[in-house]
Backbone as JSON Lines, residues from 0, in Angstrom:
{"i":0,"aa":"M","n":[1.49,-68.15,-6.37],"ca":[0.97,-68.88,-7.41],"c":[-0.31,-69.98,-7.4]}
{"i":1,"aa":"K","n":[0.12,-70.35,-5.63],"ca":[-1.08,-71.38,-5.13],"c":[-2.69,-70.46,-4.98]}
{"i":2,"aa":"K","n":[-2.16,-69.3,-5.23],"ca":[-3.93,-68.17,-4.75],"c":[-4.25,-68.15,-6.39]}
{"i":3,"aa":"F","n":[-3.8,-68.08,-7.38],"ca":[-4.02,-68.48,-8.45],"c":[-4.3,-69.89,-9.2]}
{"i":4,"aa":"L","n":[-3.57,-70.68,-8.73],"ca":[-4.19,-71.94,-9.14],"c":[-5.63,-72.31,-8.69]}
{"i":5,"aa":"I","n":[-5.53,-71.63,-7.69],"ca":[-7.34,-71.59,-6.83],"c":[-7.89,-71.2,-7.81]}
{"i":6,"aa":"H","n":[-7.75,-69.85,-8.37],"ca":[-8.75,-68.71,-9.54],"c":[-9.42,-69.72,-9.85]}
{"i":7,"aa":"I","n":[-7.92,-70.34,-11.2],"ca":[-8.58,-70.74,-12.31],"c":[-9.94,-71.92,-11.98]}
{"i":8,"aa":"P","n":[-9.9,-72.72,-10.9],"ca":[-11.32,-73.63,-11.0],"c":[-12.1,-72.89,-11.19]}
{"i":9,"aa":"L","n":[-12.35,-71.75,-10.23],"ca":[-13.48,-70.66,-9.61],"c":[-13.81,-70.4,-11.21]}
{"i":10,"aa":"L","n":[-12.87,-69.6,-11.62],"ca":[-13.04,-69.05,-12.95],"c":[-13.16,-69.82,-13.97]}
{"i":11,"aa":"A","n":[-13.46,-71.24,-14.52],"ca":[-13.44,-71.97,-15.07],"c":[-15.33,-72.11,-14.6]}
{"i":12,"aa":"L","n":[-15.78,-72.16,-13.29],"ca":[-16.65,-72.4,-13.14],"c":[-18.13,-71.5,-13.06]}
{"i":13,"aa":"F","n":[-17.52,-70.17,-12.86],"ca":[-17.92,-68.97,-13.2],"c":[-18.64,-69.21,-14.64]}
{"i":14,"aa":"T","n":[-17.51,-69.13,-15.63],"ca":[-17.79,-69.04,-17.07],"c":[-18.59,-69.9,-17.36]}
{"i":15,"aa":"T","n":[-18.44,-71.38,-17.2],"ca":[-19.4,-72.31,-17.79],"c":[-20.89,-71.55,-16.92]}
{"i":16,"aa":"L","n":[-21.12,-71.77,-16.17],"ca":[-22.34,-70.82,-15.26],"c":[-23.26,-70.26,-16.09]}
{"i":17,"aa":"S","n":[-22.38,-69.07,-17.05],"ca":[-22.86,-67.74,-17.26],"c":[-23.28,-68.06,-18.66]}
{"i":18,"aa":"L","n":[-22.63,-69.26,-19.47],"ca":[-22.85,-69.48,-20.4],"c":[-23.64,-69.85,-20.88]}
{"i":19,"aa":"V","n":[-24.02,-71.44,-19.54],"ca":[-24.95,-72.0,-19.69],"c":[-26.68,-70.87,-19.52]}
{"i":20,"aa":"S","n":[-26.61,-70.12,-18.38],"ca":[-27.6,-69.43,-18.47],"c":[-27.99,-68.58,-19.12]}
{"i":21,"aa":"C","n":[-27.22,-68.02,-20.11],"ca":[-27.14,-67.0,-21.55],"c":[-27.89,-67.64,-22.15]}
{"i":22,"aa":"T","n":[-27.8,-69.63,-22.98],"ca":[-28.39,-70.04,-23.7],"c":[-29.35,-69.99,-22.82]}
{"i":23,"aa":"S","n":[-29.82,-70.26,-21.62],"ca":[-31.48,-71.39,-21.09],"c":[-32.17,-69.92,-21.64]}
{"i":24,"aa":"S","n":[-31.79,-68.72,-21.44],"ca":[-32.65,-67.38,-21.56],"c":[-33.12,-67.11,-22.6]}
{"i":25,"aa":"K","n":[-32.33,-67.6,-23.89],"ca":[-32.71,-67.78,-25.23],"c":[-33.82,-67.92,-25.54]}
{"i":26,"aa":"N","n":[-34.31,-68.95,-25.46],"ca":[-35.31,-70.07,-25.48],"c":[-36.2,-69.6,-24.36]}
{"i":27,"aa":"L","n":[-37.02,-68.52,-23.51],"ca":[-38.04,-68.33,-22.89],"c":[-39.25,-67.7,-23.79]}
{"i":28,"aa":"D","n":[-38.71,-67.37,-24.63],"ca":[-39.75,-66.41,-26.03],"c":[-40.11,-67.32,-26.92]}
{"i":29,"aa":"T","n":[-40.23,-68.97,-26.49],"ca":[-40.35,-69.2,-27.99],"c":[-41.93,-69.39,-28.17]}
{"i":30,"aa":"N","n":[-42.61,-69.5,-26.74],"ca":[-44.34,-69.32,-27.19],"c":[-44.66,-68.05,-27.08]}
{"i":31,"aa":"L","n":[-43.98,-67.19,-27.29],"ca":[-44.71,-65.79,-27.83],"c":[-44.98,-65.83,-29.23]}
{"i":32,"aa":"P","n":[-46.36,-64.6,-29.42],"ca":[-46.65,-64.84,-30.37],"c":[-45.25,-63.34,-31.26]}
{"i":33,"aa":"K","n":[-44.9,-64.11,-32.99],"ca":[-44.62,-63.26,-33.78],"c":[-45.06,-62.04,-34.29]}
{"i":34,"aa":"D","n":[-46.04,-61.96,-34.33],"ca":[-47.17,-61.01,-34.82],"c":[-48.06,-60.51,-34.14]}
{"i":35,"aa":"I","n":[-48.48,-59.71,-34.21],"ca":[-49.0,-58.9,-33.61],"c":[-50.54,-59.22,-33.41]}
{"i":36,"aa":"A","n":[-50.7,-59.98,-34.52],"ca":[-52.15,-60.45,-35.46],"c":[-52.24,-61.69,-34.56]}
{"i":37,"aa":"E","n":[-51.04,-62.28,-33.9],"ca":[-51.57,-63.59,-33.36],"c":[-51.59,-63.76,-31.64]}
{"i":38,"aa":"R","n":[-51.85,-62.29,-30.86],"ca":[-51.82,-62.1,-30.0],"c":[-53.55,-62.87,-29.67]}
{"i":39,"aa":"P","n":[-53.32,-63.02,-28.19],"ca":[-54.6,-63.63,-27.5],"c":[-55.66,-62.14,-28.33]}
{"i":40,"aa":"A","n":[-56.64,-62.77,-28.13],"ca":[-57.75,-62.15,-28.2],"c":[-58.53,-60.81,-26.76]}
{"i":41,"aa":"D","n":[-58.57,-59.88,-27.09],"ca":[-58.69,-59.22,-25.75],"c":[-60.22,-58.77,-25.33]}
{"i":42,"aa":"E","n":[-60.57,-59.61,-24.62],"ca":[-62.16,-60.22,-24.62],"c":[-62.95,-59.0,-24.88]}
{"i":43,"aa":"D","n":[-62.4,-57.16,-24.46],"ca":[-62.84,-55.81,-23.69],"c":[-63.22,-54.92,-25.39]}
{"i":44,"aa":"S","n":[-62.88,-56.21,-26.32],"ca":[-62.68,-55.38,-27.33],"c":[-63.86,-55.17,-28.95]}
{"i":45,"aa":"Q","n":[-64.06,-54.55,-29.5],"ca":[-65.43,-54.09,-30.05],"c":[-65.56,-55.43,-31.12]}
{"i":46,"aa":"K","n":[-64.08,-55.5,-31.31],"ca":[-64.25,-56.33,-32.84],"c":[-64.05,-57.92,-32.03]}
{"i":47,"aa":"Y","n":[-63.83,-58.29,-31.24],"ca":[-64.4,-59.61,-30.13],"c":[-65.51,-59.87,-29.89]}
{"i":48,"aa":"E","n":[-66.14,-58.49,-29.34],"ca":[-67.39,-59.22,-28.64],"c":[-68.37,-59.15,-30.21]}
{"i":49,"aa":"Q","n":[-67.87,-58.01,-31.59],"ca":[-68.22,-57.9,-32.54],"c":[-68.54,-59.31,-33.14]}
{"i":50,"aa":"A","n":[-67.19,-60.46,-33.19],"ca":[-67.25,-61.91,-33.52],"c":[-67.46,-62.55,-32.7]}
{"i":51,"aa":"Q","n":[-68.34,-62.98,-31.42],"ca":[-68.84,-63.86,-30.67],"c":[-70.05,-62.95,-31.31]}
{"i":52,"aa":"L","n":[-70.81,-62.13,-31.49],"ca":[-72.15,-61.8,-31.77],"c":[-72.57,-62.54,-33.64]}
{"i":53,"aa":"D","n":[-71.43,-62.81,-34.39],"ca":[-71.55,-63.17,-35.59],"c":[-71.64,-65.41,-35.57]}
{"i":54,"aa":"K","n":[-71.33,-65.28,-34.16],"ca":[-70.69,-66.83,-34.14],"c":[-72.47,-67.11,-33.23]}
{"i":55,"aa":"L","n":[-72.72,-66.22,-32.66],"ca":[-74.18,-66.66,-31.72],"c":[-75.06,-66.78,-33.0]}
{"i":56,"aa":"K","n":[-75.0,-65.78,-34.12],"ca":[-75.75,-65.78,-35.08],"c":[-75.72,-66.8,-35.77]}
{"i":57,"aa":"A","n":[-74.37,-67.2,-36.74],"ca":[-74.67,-68.24,-37.74],"c":[-74.41,-69.62,-36.72]}
{"i":58,"aa":"S","n":[-74.37,-69.4,-35.84],"ca":[-74.94,-71.24,-35.37],"c":[-76.77,-70.89,-35.02]}
{"i":59,"aa":"I","n":[-77.09,-69.82,-34.87],"ca":[-79.0,-69.67,-34.89],"c":[-79.36,-70.41,-36.2]}
{"i":60,"aa":"E","n":[-78.66,-69.27,-36.94],"ca":[-78.5,-69.27,-38.66],"c":[-78.75,-70.9,-39.31]}
{"i":61,"aa":"S","n":[-77.45,-71.69,-38.75],"ca":[-77.47,-72.92,-39.46],"c":[-78.21,-74.2,-38.45]}
{"i":62,"aa":"E","n":[-78.87,-73.77,-37.32],"ca":[-79.98,-74.23,-36.73],"c":[-81.45,-74.32,-37.15]}
{"i":63,"aa":"S","n":[-81.7,-73.11,-38.12],"ca":[-82.55,-73.01,-38.56],"c":[-82.66,-73.51,-39.86]}
{"i":64,"aa":"S","n":[-81.71,-73.42,-40.95],"ca":[-81.43,-73.46,-42.28],"c":[-81.16,-75.19,-42.24]}
{"i":65,"aa":"G","n":[-80.84,-75.85,-40.91],"ca":[-80.42,-77.02,-40.98],"c":[-82.08,-78.07,-41.37]}
{"i":66,"aa":"E","n":[-83.05,-77.63,-41.55],"ca":[-84.38,-78.62,-41.56],"c":[-84.5,-78.22,-43.35]}
{"i":67,"aa":"K","n":[-84.88,-78.83,-43.62],"ca":[-85.62,-78.96,-45.58],"c":[-87.35,-78.41,-45.41]}
{"i":68,"aa":"C","n":[-87.47,-77.58,-45.61],"ca":[-89.04,-77.13,-45.67],"c":[-89.33,-77.42,-47.0]}
{"i":69,"aa":"T","n":[-90.78,-78.74,-46.45],"ca":[-91.41,-79.05,-47.7],"c":[-92.89,-78.55,-47.23]}
{"i":70,"aa":"N","n":[-92.48,-78.05,-45.79],"ca":[-94.67,-77.82,-45.72],"c":[-94.72,-76.09,-45.1]}
{"i":71,"aa":"S","n":[-94.87,-75.52,-45.76],"ca":[-94.26,-73.6,-44.85],"c":[-95.78,-73.42,-44.03]}
{"i":72,"aa":"S","n":[-96.27,-74.63,-43.59],"ca":[-97.15,-74.8,-42.26],"c":[-96.76,-75.08,-41.18]}
{"i":73,"aa":"E","n":[-95.65,-75.74,-41.58],"ca":[-94.83,-76.29,-40.27],"c":[-93.63,-75.52,-40.07]}
{"i":74,"aa":"W","n":[-93.76,-74.04,-40.45],"ca":[-92.54,-73.33,-40.48],"c":[-92.9,-71.8,-39.82]}
{"i":75,"aa":"T","n":[-92.76,-71.1,-39.22],"ca":[-92.74,-69.79,-38.53],"c":[-91.26,-68.91,-38.74]}
{"i":76,"aa":"F","n":[-91.66,-67.55,-37.83],"ca":[-90.76,-66.74,-38.02],"c":[-90.93,-66.01,-36.73]}
{"i":77,"aa":"A","n":[-89.46,-65.32,-36.81],"ca":[-89.27,-64.27,-35.04],"c":[-88.38,-63.05,-35.51]}
{"i":78,"aa":"P","n":[-88.53,-62.19,-34.74],"ca":[-87.13,-60.93,-35.13],"c":[-86.59,-61.26,-34.36]}
{"i":79,"aa":"M","n":[-84.95,-60.7,-35.26],"ca":[-83.83,-61.5,-34.84],"c":[-83.28,-59.82,-34.74]}
{"i":80,"aa":"R","n":[-82.32,-59.51,-34.03],"ca":[-81.27,-58.87,-33.59],"c":[-81.87,-57.33,-33.36]}
{"i":81,"aa":"A","n":[-81.75,-56.42,-33.1],"ca":[-81.82,-54.93,-32.76],"c":[-81.2,-53.88,-33.46]}
{"i":82,"aa":"K","n":[-81.83,-53.18,-34.03],"ca":[-81.27,-52.01,-34.48],"c":[-81.3,-51.04,-33.14]}
{"i":83,"aa":"A","n":[-80.24,-49.92,-33.57],"ca":[-79.85,-49.39,-32.21],"c":[-81.15,-48.36,-32.12]}
{"i":84,"aa":"C","n":[-81.95,-47.79,-32.5],"ca":[-83.04,-46.94,-32.39],"c":[-84.11,-48.13,-31.91]}
{"i":85,"aa":"G","n":[-83.88,-49.47,-31.55],"ca":[-85.29,-49.99,-31.63],"c":[-85.81,-50.84,-32.59]}
{"i":86,"aa":"G","n":[-86.35,-51.79,-32.37],"ca":[-87.03,-52.78,-33.19],"c":[-86.26,-53.86,-33.36]}
{"i":87,"aa":"P","n":[-86.42,-54.59,-34.51],"ca":[-85.82,-55.83,-34.93],"c":[-85.12,-55.31,-36.48]}
{"i":88,"aa":"Q","n":[-84.37,-55.64,-36.33],"ca":[-83.31,-55.71,-37.58],"c":[-83.22,-56.91,-38.79]}
{"i":89,"aa":"Q","n":[-83.93,-57.87,-38.44],"ca":[-84.68,-58.96,-39.11],"c":[-85.33,-59.82,-38.71]}
{"i":90,"aa":"Y","n":[-85.59,-60.54,-39.52],"ca":[-86.29,-61.63,-39.12],"c":[-86.05,-63.29,-39.41]}
{"i":91,"aa":"I","n":[-86.22,-64.29,-39.17],"ca":[-85.14,-65.47,-39.25],"c":[-87.08,-66.62,-39.25]}
{"i":92,"aa":"A","n":[-86.75,-67.52,-40.28],"ca":[-87.29,-68.49,-40.18],"c":[-87.08,-69.77,-39.53]}
{"i":93,"aa":"F","n":[-87.82,-70.86,-38.86],"ca":[-87.29,-71.4,-38.56],"c":[-88.12,-72.59,-38.37]}
{"i":94,"aa":"P","n":[-88.52,-74.02,-38.44],"ca":[-89.3,-74.97,-38.14],"c":[-90.1,-74.88,-36.75]}
{"i":95,"aa":"K","n":[-91.25,-75.0,-36.59],"ca":[-91.73,-75.62,-35.73],"c":[-91.7,-75.78,-34.46]}
{"i":96,"aa":"K","n":[-90.84,-76.79,-34.96],"ca":[-90.7,-78.2,-34.34],"c":[-89.29,-77.75,-32.66]}
{"i":97,"aa":"I","n":[-88.36,-77.2,-33.53],"ca":[-87.61,-76.52,-32.7],"c":[-87.58,-75.23,-32.1]}
{"i":98,"aa":"E","n":[-88.96,-74.75,-31.72],"ca":[-89.49,-73.72,-31.34],"c":[-88.8,-73.36,-30.43]}
{"i":99,"aa":"T","n":[-89.35,-74.12,-29.59],"ca":[-88.7,-74.28,-27.67],"c":[-87.09,-74.33,-27.42]}
{"i":100,"aa":"S","n":[-86.55,-74.44,-28.61],"ca":[-84.94,-74.48,-28.04],"c":[-84.44,-73.19,-28.88]}
{"i":101,"aa":"I","n":[-85.09,-72.75,-30.19],"ca":[-84.37,-72.01,-30.7],"c":[-84.77,-70.63,-30.1]}
{"i":102,"aa":"L","n":[-86.41,-70.25,-29.83],"ca":[-86.53,-68.78,-29.1],"c":[-85.7,-68.71,-27.94]}
{"i":103,"aa":"P","n":[-85.19,-69.42,-27.2],"ca":[-84.55,-68.4,-26.55],"c":[-83.21,-68.01,-27.03]}
{"i":104,"aa":"R","n":[-82.37,-68.81,-27.37],"ca":[-81.48,-68.57,-28.47],"c":[-81.49,-66.75,-29.34]}
{"i":105,"aa":"I","n":[-82.56,-66.91,-29.89],"ca":[-83.05,-65.64,-30.79],"c":[-82.9,-64.43,-29.33]}
{"i":106,"aa":"E","n":[-83.9,-64.75,-28.52],"ca":[-83.94,-63.73,-28.04],"c":[-82.45,-63.23,-26.96]}
{"i":107,"aa":"E","n":[-81.42,-64.97,-26.55],"ca":[-80.05,-64.0,-26.21],"c":[-79.75,-63.27,-27.03]}
{"i":108,"aa":"Y","n":[-78.94,-63.82,-28.1],"ca":[-78.78,-62.55,-29.27],"c":[-78.99,-61.15,-29.76]}
{"i":109,"aa":"T","n":[-81.01,-61.35,-29.33],"ca":[-80.57,-60.37,-29.5],"c":[-80.36,-59.5,-28.25]}
{"i":110,"aa":"Q","n":[-80.71,-59.81,-27.07],"ca":[-80.14,-59.07,-25.69],"c":[-78.83,-58.35,-26.13]}
{"i":111,"aa":"K","n":[-78.64,-59.39,-26.58],"ca":[-76.46,-58.99,-26.32],"c":[-76.11,-57.92,-27.44]}
{"i":112,"aa":"V","n":[-77.15,-58.16,-28.55],"ca":[-76.39,-57.03,-29.64],"c":[-77.3,-56.23,-29.33]}
{"i":113,"aa":"K","n":[-78.07,-55.57,-27.92],"ca":[-78.66,-54.4,-27.8],"c":[-78.28,-53.99,-26.73]}
{"i":114,"aa":"A","n":[-77.26,-54.4,-26.23],"ca":[-76.09,-54.48,-25.03],"c":[-74.99,-53.84,-26.12]}
{"i":115,"aa":"F","n":[-74.43,-54.8,-26.89],"ca":[-73.46,-53.89,-28.13],"c":[-73.67,-53.01,-27.91]}
{"i":116,"aa":"N","n":[-74.99,-52.4,-29.05],"ca":[-74.99,-51.1,-29.51],"c":[-75.51,-50.04,-28.71]}
{"i":117,"aa":"E","n":[-75.48,-50.38,-27.1],"ca":[-75.46,-49.04,-26.54],"c":[-74.15,-49.39,-25.67]}
{"i":118,"aa":"K","n":[-73.3,-50.23,-25.6],"ca":[-71.64,-49.91,-25.05],"c":[-71.07,-49.25,-25.93]}
{"i":119,"aa":"Y","n":[-71.08,-49.57,-27.47],"ca":[-70.29,-48.91,-28.6],"c":[-71.11,-47.83,-29.56]}
{"i":120,"aa":"N","n":[-71.94,-47.47,-28.44],"ca":[-72.89,-46.22,-29.28],"c":[-73.34,-46.61,-30.62]}
{"i":121,"aa":"I","n":[-73.76,-47.48,-31.06],"ca":[-74.0,-47.68,-32.13],"c":[-75.3,-47.36,-33.06]}
{"i":122,"aa":"T","n":[-74.57,-47.02,-34.03],"ca":[-76.29,-45.97,-34.63],"c":[-76.73,-46.19,-36.09]}
{"i":123,"aa":"S","n":[-77.77,-46.4,-36.14],"ca":[-78.71,-47.44,-37.12],"c":[-79.38,-45.99,-38.28]}
{"i":124,"aa":"D","n":[-80.42,-46.91,-39.12],"ca":[-80.83,-45.98,-40.23],"c":[-82.62,-45.48,-39.38]}
{"i":125,"aa":"C","n":[-82.78,-46.87,-38.44],"ca":[-84.25,-46.14,-37.81],"c":[-85.29,-46.47,-38.19]}
{"i":126,"aa":"M","n":[-85.3,-47.11,-39.6],"ca":[-86.15,-47.72,-40.8],"c":[-86.46,-48.8,-39.77]}
{"i":127,"aa":"M","n":[-88.06,-48.62,-39.7],"ca":[-88.76,-50.08,-39.9],"c":[-88.54,-50.87,-40.47]}
{"i":128,"aa":"V","n":[-88.53,-52.29,-39.31],"ca":[-88.67,-53.12,-41.34],"c":[-89.54,-54.28,-40.09]}
{"i":129,"aa":"M","n":[-90.33,-54.2,-41.54],"ca":[-92.08,-55.04,-41.25],"c":[-91.61,-56.11,-41.46]}
{"i":130,"aa":"P","n":[-92.85,-56.65,-40.1],"ca":[-92.61,-58.19,-40.17],"c":[-92.77,-59.12,-41.6]}
{"i":131,"aa":"P","n":[-92.5,-60.26,-42.14],"ca":[-92.99,-60.62,-42.86],"c":[-94.37,-61.12,-42.72]}
{"i":132,"aa":"T","n":[-95.3,-61.52,-43.55],"ca":[-96.72,-61.78,-43.67],"c":[-96.77,-63.76,-43.0]}
{"i":133,"aa":"S","n":[-95.9,-64.46,-44.06],"ca":[-95.46,-65.82,-44.34],"c":[-94.5,-66.18,-44.51]}
{"i":134,"aa":"V","n":[-94.51,-67.71,-44.54],"ca":[-92.84,-68.48,-44.92],"c":[-93.57,-69.42,-46.15]}
{"i":135,"aa":"K","n":[-92.41,-69.1,-47.15],"ca":[-93.19,-70.4,-48.33],"c":[-92.01,-71.57,-48.97]}
{"i":136,"aa":"C","n":[-92.19,-72.25,-48.89],"ca":[-91.19,-73.64,-49.1],"c":[-90.99,-73.61,-50.76]}
{"i":137,"aa":"I","n":[-89.54,-72.89,-51.17],"ca":[-89.07,-72.52,-52.34],"c":[-87.65,-73.53,-52.38]}
{"i":138,"aa":"K","n":[-87.41,-74.55,-53.26],"ca":[-86.2,-75.52,-53.8],"c":[-86.13,-76.19,-51.59]}
{"i":139,"aa":"E","n":[-87.09,-76.28,-50.84],"ca":[-86.39,-76.99,-49.7],"c":[-86.06,-75.97,-48.98]}
{"i":140,"aa":"K","n":[-86.13,-74.49,-49.25],"ca":[-85.62,-73.88,-48.35],"c":[-86.24,-72.57,-48.01]}
{"i":141,"aa":"A","n":[-86.55,-72.76,-46.53],"ca":[-87.6,-71.38,-46.16],"c":[-87.58,-70.11,-46.6]}
{"i":142,"aa":"Q","n":[-88.16,-69.35,-47.03],"ca":[-88.27,-68.17,-47.12],"c":[-88.86,-67.03,-47.01]}
{"i":143,"aa":"L","n":[-89.02,-65.47,-46.45],"ca":[-89.67,-65.23,-45.68],"c":[-90.56,-64.35,-47.08]}
{"i":144,"aa":"I","n":[-92.05,-63.76,-46.57],"ca":[-92.91,-63.58,-47.74],"c":[-93.2,-62.2,-46.82]}
{"i":145,"aa":"T","n":[-92.79,-61.19,-47.38],"ca":[-93.75,-59.65,-47.01],"c":[-94.46,-59.22,-47.96]}
{"i":146,"aa":"A","n":[-95.32,-58.32,-47.46],"ca":[-96.44,-57.74,-47.5],"c":[-96.22,-57.18,-49.12]}
{"i":147,"aa":"E","n":[-94.84,-56.3,-49.3],"ca":[-94.69,-56.13,-51.37],"c":[-94.46,-57.28,-51.84]}
{"i":148,"aa":"Q","n":[-94.19,-58.25,-51.04],"ca":[-93.98,-59.53,-52.42],"c":[-94.9,-59.79,-52.49]}
C-alpha cells in the first residue's frame, strides 16, 4: 500500500509535465507561413531576380521622370537594358543635371540584365532598336524622338 501511495504523486507529476509539454509544442508553428505564397523569397529563382530588376528599372525611371521637362536642350538620353542577342532594348531620357548619378545606375541595370539573360538563356527578337534623334518636351514630360517620327 505504501508503494502505491508513493506512485500516485509521481504519476500526477508525470501527467502534469506531459500535458504542459504538449500544449507548449502546439504554438511552435505560429510564425510559419500558412500559404506557400507567403514563404520567403528564394533568392536564386528567376522570378525573384526579375522582380529585383524591375525594382531597379522603376527606380531609374522614377528618378528621370521626376524632373519636369521645360527645355529639351537640358535633356539627353542613354541606352538601357540589353537584348539577349546584343544591343540595347530601349532608350531612356533624363535631365543632363543628373547625368553623373543616373548613368552608373543605368549601366549597372544593363549589366544585370545581360547577366540575367545569360543565366536563364533568355532569347529575344534580335531586331535592332534605333537610337532616338532627340528629346522633346511635351506637356512637361520628356519624349524621345526617333527618325521615323
